[in-house]
C-alpha positions as CSV (number, residue, x, y, z in Angstrom):
1,X,-16.9,-7.0,-2.5
2,X,-14.6,-6.6,0.6
3,X,-14.9,-10.4,1.3
4,X,-13.9,-11.1,-2.4
5,X,-11.0,-8.7,-2.2
6,X,-9.8,-10.1,1.1
7,X,-9.9,-13.6,-0.3
8,X,-7.9,-12.4,-3.3
9,X,-5.3,-10.7,-1.1
10,X,-4.9,-13.8,1.0
11,X,-4.2,-15.7,-2.2
12,X,-1.7,-13.3,-3.3
13,X,0.1,-13.1,0.0
14,X,0.2,-17.0,0.2
15,X,1.8,-17.3,-3.3
16,X,5.5,-18.3,-3.0
17,X,6.3,-16.5,-6.2
18,X,4.8,-13.2,-5.0
19,X,5.2,-13.0,-1.2
20,X,7.8,-14.1,1.3
21,X,8.0,-14.6,5.0
22,X,9.4,-11.9,7.2
23,X,9.5,-11.0,10.9
24,X,7.8,-7.9,12.1
25,X,8.8,-6.4,15.4
26,X,7.0,-3.5,16.8
27,X,9.1,-1.1,18.8
28,X,9.3,-2.7,22.2
29,X,7.1,-5.7,21.1
30,X,7.5,-9.4,20.3
31,X,8.5,-10.7,17.0
32,X,5.7,-11.7,14.7
33,X,5.9,-14.0,11.5
34,X,4.2,-12.1,8.7
35,X,3.9,-12.4,4.8
36,X,5.1,-9.4,2.8
37,X,5.1,-8.5,-0.9
38,X,8.4,-6.7,-1.5
39,X,8.7,-3.7,-3.9
40,X,12.3,-2.9,-4.3
41,X,11.9,-0.2,-7.0
42,X,14.5,2.5,-7.7
43,X,13.5,6.1,-7.5
44,X,14.7,9.0,-9.6
45,X,14.4,12.4,-8.0
46,X,14.9,15.7,-9.9
47,X,16.9,18.3,-7.8
48,X,17.5,21.4,-9.8
49,X,19.3,20.3,-13.0
50,X,20.5,17.1,-11.4
51,X,18.7,13.7,-11.2
52,X,19.4,11.7,-8.1
53,X,19.0,7.9,-8.3
54,X,18.4,6.0,-5.1
55,X,17.4,2.4,-4.2
56,X,14.2,2.1,-2.2
57,X,12.7,-0.9,-0.2
58,X,9.1,-0.9,0.1
59,X,6.9,-3.7,1.3
60,X,3.3,-4.4,1.5
61,X,1.9,-5.9,4.8
62,X,-1.6,-7.1,5.4
63,X,-3.6,-5.0,7.9
64,X,-4.9,-8.3,9.3
65,X,-1.3,-9.3,10.4
66,X,0.0,-5.8,11.2
67,X,-2.9,-3.6,12.4
68,X,-0.7,-0.5,13.2
69,X,2.9,-0.3,11.9
70,X,4.8,2.7,13.0
71,X,8.1,4.5,12.1
72,X,11.0,2.8,13.9
73,X,9.4,-0.7,13.9
74,X,11.6,-3.4,12.6
75,X,11.0,-5.8,9.6
76,X,13.6,-8.7,9.1
77,X,13.8,-10.1,5.6
78,X,16.0,-13.1,4.8
79,X,18.3,-12.0,7.6
80,X,18.5,-8.3,6.6
81,X,17.1,-5.9,9.1
82,X,15.1,-2.8,8.1
83,X,13.4,0.0,10.0
84,X,10.1,1.5,8.9
85,X,10.7,5.2,8.0
86,X,7.9,7.7,7.4
87,X,4.2,7.1,8.0
88,X,2.8,3.9,6.6
89,X,0.1,4.3,4.0
90,X,-3.0,2.0,3.7
91,X,-4.7,1.3,0.4
92,X,-8.2,2.4,-0.4
93,X,-9.9,-0.7,0.8
94,X,-7.8,-0.4,4.0
95,X,-6.5,-4.0,3.7
96,X,-2.8,-3.4,2.9
97,X,-0.1,-1.2,4.4
98,X,2.7,0.0,2.2
99,X,5.8,0.9,4.1
100,X,9.2,2.4,3.3
101,X,12.1,0.8,4.8
102,X,15.8,1.7,5.4
103,X,18.5,-0.6,6.4
104,X,19.1,-0.8,10.3
């Protein structure tokens, strides 16, 4: 099943309507061209009686392209530079990283 899932992910990340090109730069490393799937969802957080709204930028990266992303690594998307914040999370099949980004 892993081979079928890997093939399906490769198709999704190659789709021009779903994924896009980005540049991943590990802290102290060389730039690498990667494909990402962007998730720019808004988050609403309850804080006492208040509800706080914040924009978030999350992207999915293939483990095959970025084996070990770390907080502080950089991702450039369409000229905008973001830093990975927090610990990246891998999916159950260990094929995709989801990372939270903040503007640099």
